[in-house]
Every structure is written in structure tokens, then in C-alpha cells.
C-alpha positions as CSV (number, residue, x, y, z in Angstrom):
1,X,-122.1,-34.1,-112.3
2,X,-124.3,-31.0,-112.1
3,X,-123.4,-30.2,-115.7
4,X,-124.3,-33.7,-117.0
5,X,-127.7,-33.2,-115.3
6,X,-128.1,-29.9,-116.9
7,X,-127.4,-31.3,-120.3
8,X,-129.9,-34.0,-119.9
9,X,-132.6,-31.6,-118.8
10,X,-131.8,-29.5,-121.7
11,X,-132.0,-32.3,-124.0
12,X,-135.3,-33.4,-122.4
13,X,-136.8,-29.9,-122.9
14,X,-135.5,-29.8,-126.5
15,X,-137.0,-33.2,-127.1
16,X,-140.5,-32.0,-125.7
17,X,-140.3,-28.9,-127.8
18,X,-139.5,-30.9,-131.1
19,X,-142.1,-33.4,-130.4
20,X,-144.9,-30.7,-129.6
21,X,-143.9,-28.9,-132.9
22,X,-144.2,-32.1,-134.9
23,X,-147.5,-32.9,-133.3
24,X,-148.8,-29.3,-134.2
25,X,-147.6,-29.9,-137.8
26,X,-150.0,-32.6,-138.2
27,X,-153.0,-30.1,-137.6
28,X,-151.7,-26.8,-138.8
29,X,-149.6,-25.2,-141.6
30,X,-146.0,-24.2,-140.6
31,X,-147.0,-20.5,-141.0
32,X,-150.0,-20.8,-138.6
33,X,-148.1,-22.3,-135.6
34,X,-147.2,-19.9,-132.9
35,X,-144.7,-20.2,-130.1
36,X,-147.4,-20.0,-127.7
37,X,-149.0,-23.2,-129.2
38,X,-145.7,-25.0,-129.1
39,X,-145.0,-24.0,-125.4
40,X,-148.5,-25.2,-124.4
41,X,-148.3,-28.3,-126.3
42,X,-144.7,-29.0,-124.9
43,X,-145.9,-28.0,-121.5
44,X,-142.8,-25.5,-121.2
45,X,-142.5,-21.8,-120.4
46,X,-141.8,-19.4,-123.2
47,X,-138.6,-18.7,-121.3
48,X,-137.6,-22.5,-121.5
49,X,-138.4,-22.3,-125.2
50,X,-136.3,-19.2,-125.8
51,X,-133.4,-20.7,-123.9
52,X,-133.2,-23.5,-126.6
53,X,-134.5,-21.9,-129.7
54,X,-134.8,-18.3,-131.2
55,X,-137.6,-19.2,-133.5
56,X,-139.8,-22.2,-134.8
57,X,-137.4,-22.1,-137.9
58,X,-134.6,-23.3,-135.6
59,X,-136.7,-26.3,-134.4
60,X,-137.2,-27.6,-138.0
61,X,-133.6,-26.8,-139.0
62,X,-132.3,-28.6,-136.0
63,X,-134.5,-31.7,-136.6
64,X,-133.6,-31.8,-140.3
65,X,-129.9,-31.3,-139.8
66,X,-130.3,-34.5,-137.5
67,X,-131.9,-36.4,-140.1
68,X,-129.5,-35.3,-142.9
69,X,-126.6,-36.1,-140.7
70,X,-128.1,-39.5,-140.2
71,X,-128.5,-40.3,-143.9
72,X,-125.0,-38.9,-144.5
73,X,-123.6,-41.5,-141.7
74,X,-125.4,-44.3,-143.3
75,X,-124.0,-43.5,-146.8
76,X,-120.4,-42.8,-145.6
77,X,-120.4,-46.2,-143.5
78,X,-121.3,-48.4,-146.7
79,X,-118.8,-50.8,-147.6
80,X,-120.0,-51.0,-151.1
81,X,-119.9,-47.4,-152.4
82,X,-121.4,-48.3,-155.7
83,X,-124.0,-45.9,-157.3
84,X,-126.7,-48.6,-156.9
85,X,-125.9,-49.2,-153.2
86,X,-125.8,-45.5,-152.4
87,X,-129.0,-45.0,-154.3
88,X,-130.7,-48.0,-152.6
89,X,-129.6,-46.9,-149.1
90,X,-130.7,-43.2,-149.9
91,X,-134.3,-44.3,-150.8
92,X,-134.6,-46.9,-148.0
93,X,-133.7,-44.4,-145.5
94,X,-136.1,-41.8,-146.8
95,X,-138.8,-44.5,-146.8
96,X,-138.4,-45.0,-143.2
97,X,-138.9,-41.3,-142.7
98,X,-141.9,-41.0,-145.1
99,X,-144.1,-39.7,-142.3
100,X,-141.7,-36.8,-141.6
101,X,-141.4,-36.0,-145.3
102,X,-145.2,-35.9,-145.8
103,X,-145.6,-33.8,-142.8
104,X,-142.9,-31.3,-143.7
105,X,-144.3,-31.1,-147.3
106,X,-147.9,-30.7,-146.3
107,X,-147.1,-28.1,-143.7
108,X,-145.2,-25.8,-146.2
109,X,-141.8,-25.8,-144.5
110,X,-139.8,-27.9,-146.8
111,X,-137.7,-24.9,-147.9
112,X,-136.1,-25.2,-144.4
113,X,-134.8,-28.6,-145.1
114,X,-133.1,-28.0,-148.5
115,X,-130.0,-25.8,-147.3
116,X,-128.5,-28.3,-144.9
117,X,-129.6,-31.2,-147.2
118,X,-127.6,-29.7,-150.1
119,X,-124.5,-29.0,-147.9
120,X,-124.5,-32.4,-146.3
121,X,-125.2,-34.4,-149.6
122,X,-122.3,-32.3,-151.3
123,X,-119.9,-33.6,-148.6
124,X,-121.3,-37.1,-148.5
125,X,-121.3,-37.6,-152.3
126,X,-117.4,-37.3,-152.2
127,X,-117.6,-41.1,-151.5
128,X,-118.1,-41.5,-155.2
129,X,-114.7,-39.8,-156.1
130,X,-112.7,-43.0,-156.1
131,X,-115.0,-44.5,-158.6
132,X,-114.9,-41.6,-160.9
133,X,-111.3,-40.7,-161.4
134,X,-111.7,-39.9,-165.1
135,X,-113.5,-36.4,-164.1
136,X,-111.6,-33.4,-162.9
137,X,-112.8,-31.5,-159.7
138,X,-115.1,-29.2,-161.5
139,X,-116.7,-31.9,-163.5
140,X,-117.1,-33.9,-160.4
141,X,-118.8,-31.1,-158.5
142,X,-121.2,-30.8,-161.5
143,X,-122.0,-34.6,-161.2
144,X,-122.6,-34.2,-157.5
145,X,-125.0,-31.3,-158.1
146,X,-126.8,-33.2,-160.7
147,X,-127.2,-36.4,-158.4
148,X,-128.3,-34.2,-155.5
149,X,-130.9,-32.4,-157.5
150,X,-132.0,-35.7,-159.2
151,X,-132.2,-37.5,-156.0
152,X,-134.1,-34.8,-154.3
153,X,-136.7,-34.4,-157.1
154,X,-137.2,-38.2,-157.6
155,X,-137.7,-38.4,-153.8
156,X,-140.5,-35.7,-154.1
157,X,-142.1,-37.5,-157.3
158,X,-141.9,-40.8,-155.3
159,X,-143.8,-39.2,-152.4
160,X,-146.4,-37.9,-154.6
161,X,-146.9,-41.4,-155.8
162,X,-147.1,-42.6,-152.4
163,X,-143.9,-44.4,-152.3
164,X,-145.5,-47.0,-154.8
165,X,-142.0,-47.9,-156.2
166,X,-139.7,-49.9,-154.1
167,X,-136.3,-48.5,-153.2
168,X,-134.6,-51.4,-155.0
169,X,-136.6,-50.6,-158.3
170,X,-135.6,-46.8,-157.9
171,X,-132.1,-47.8,-157.4
172,X,-132.1,-50.0,-160.6
173,X,-133.9,-47.4,-162.6
174,X,-131.6,-44.5,-161.7
175,X,-128.5,-46.7,-162.3
176,X,-129.8,-47.6,-165.8
177,X,-130.4,-43.9,-166.5
178,X,-126.8,-42.9,-165.3
179,X,-125.0,-45.7,-167.0
């Protein structure tokens, strides 16, 4: 029972630290935020911070991993694994996280999201393999790399246009380009 309570407490502290960090990102660039600011905002000691994180990079990486894992789960759970449905789900998901995307981009820490994003999307897009049997493994790996880069850059351009285009319109456009 004690271990369960310790885990709950640890999760609570981590949540406080993440929330404090996200609040600070609204006011400061990533490079300007200090551990002291995070601990003051979260109302935790430096010792508590370092018990859970080695650096502020770890906070954003943990949070981005959580978000990337969530998009992966959504895509993997689709019954209709067509490129249209995958694309629609992808952009609908990111639209719901638009505040986070803008925050990360404006604070200058977007680079911390890319590594796990690429890794998780490479695995996730394996769901397209059954619909593309005509391609060998090397060709399919290139197709996935193309889609990941394309999705990422379309998402960035979409954000710059204030998410003006609907996820449905983006999915149709991308499908028309690919086919």
C-alpha cells in the first residue's frame, strides 16, 4: 500500500512540475526558463525536482512522449486504416493539441519533440503495410519517411495559417496528392 501511495505522490509532483513548466512557457522562451523558476511555480523543492527530472529537457521530452504515444494509440486503434482516415485522425488529433503546438513552437523547444515523434510515427505507420504489398521493405521505409516528413511539415504550415483549413480538407488534399 505504501508503494502505491508513493507512486501517487510522485505522479502528483511530476504533474505539478509539468504544469508549472507549461505555464512558464507561456511567458518565457525555453532557454530563459530556470529550474528555480520551475520549482517556485510548482511549489516544490529543487530536491523534489531533481528526484523526478535531470533537466528541463526531460520535462518536455516526457510530455512530448506522452502526446506522441497518444497519437500513436489513436492511429493504431483505427478500424479503417486507409490513408484518408489516418490523415484525418492525425490532423484532428493535432488540432485538439493546438495550444501545445503553438506554445512549443513559440518558446523555441520544438526540436525536443522531433526525435520521439519520428521514432513513434515510423512504428505507427506500419499499419499501412497491408495496403501497400507492392512495395519491398526498403521502398516502404522510404514511403513512411516521406509521409512522416510531409505530415510534420504540413502540420507546421497549417499552424502558421492558424489551422484555417479543416482536418477533413487536409486529409482530402493529401490523399489527392498521394494517389
